[in-house]
C-alpha positions in Angstrom: 0.2 0.0 0.0 1.5 3.4 -1.0 2.2 6.0 2.0 0.0 8.9 0.2 -3.5 9.9 1.4 -6.5 10.5 -1.0 -7.4 14.0 -1.2 -10.8 13.4 0.2 -11.8 10.3 2.7 -15.1 9.4 4.4 -16.2 7.3 7.1 -19.3 6.5 6.1 -19.3 3.3 4.0 -22.1 4.2 1.8 -19.9 7.4 0.3 -17.8 7.1 -2.5 -14.8 8.6 -0.8 -14.8 5.5 1.4 -11.6 3.4 1.8 -11.8 0.6 4.3 -8.0 -0.5 3.8 -6.9 3.0 4.3 -9.3 3.5 7.2 -8.0 0.0 8.7 -4.8 1.4 8.7 -5.1 4.5 11.2 -5.8 8.4 9.8 -5.0 11.3 12.1 -6.2 14.9 11.1 -4.5 17.6 12.2 -7.0 20.4 11.3 -6.0 24.4 12.2 -2.6 22.9 14.1 -5.1 21.1 16.3 -5.7 17.2 16.7 -8.9 16.3 15.7 -10.6 13.2 16.6 -14.2 13.5 15.6 -13.9 13.9 12.0 -16.7 12.2 9.8 -15.1 13.3 6.1 -12.0 15.6 5.3 -11.0 17.0 2.1 -7.6 18.5 1.8 -7.8 20.5 -1.5 -11.1 22.1 -0.6 -10.0 22.9 3.1 -12.9 21.5 5.2 -13.7 19.0 7.5 -17.0 17.2 8.6 -17.8 17.0 12.4 -20.6 15.3 14.4 -22.8 18.1 15.8 -23.3 17.0 19.4 -25.8 14.0 19.1 -28.3 15.0 16.8 -29.4 12.7 14.5 -31.0 13.3 10.9 -34.4 11.1 9.8 -32.6 8.5 8.7 -30.8 8.1 11.8 -26.8 9.4 10.4 -25.2 12.0 12.7 -25.7 15.5 11.7 -22.4 17.3 10.7 -20.8 20.6 10.5 -18.5 21.7 7.8 -15.8 23.8 8.7 -13.2 25.4 7.0 -9.4 25.5 7.4 -6.1 24.0 7.2 -6.3 20.2 7.1 -3.5 17.8 7.5 -3.6 14.0 7.2 -1.6 11.3 8.1 -1.1 7.8 9.0 -0.9 7.3 12.9 1.3 3.9 12.7 4.0 6.2 10.8 3.9 8.8 14.1 4.6 5.8 16.0 7.3 4.2 14.4 8.8 7.9 14.6 8.7 7.8 18.2 
């Protein structure tokens, strides 16, 4: 597997941007210089992340999300652990 992350990645398996192999490896997201652990989806080129909006659910039972804009830096968790 290559060490490059996709430009856009989603946790939802119904999304066309979902990649189970990459997600199984472990992804970390740094958003505006802060580690974020609640990211549902991200896009590096457009500069946004989607995070759950509390415990709210839509009519299909999926979590409601907010789109936050800023600098997005994804990384693999296993390479960070190997560096330490």
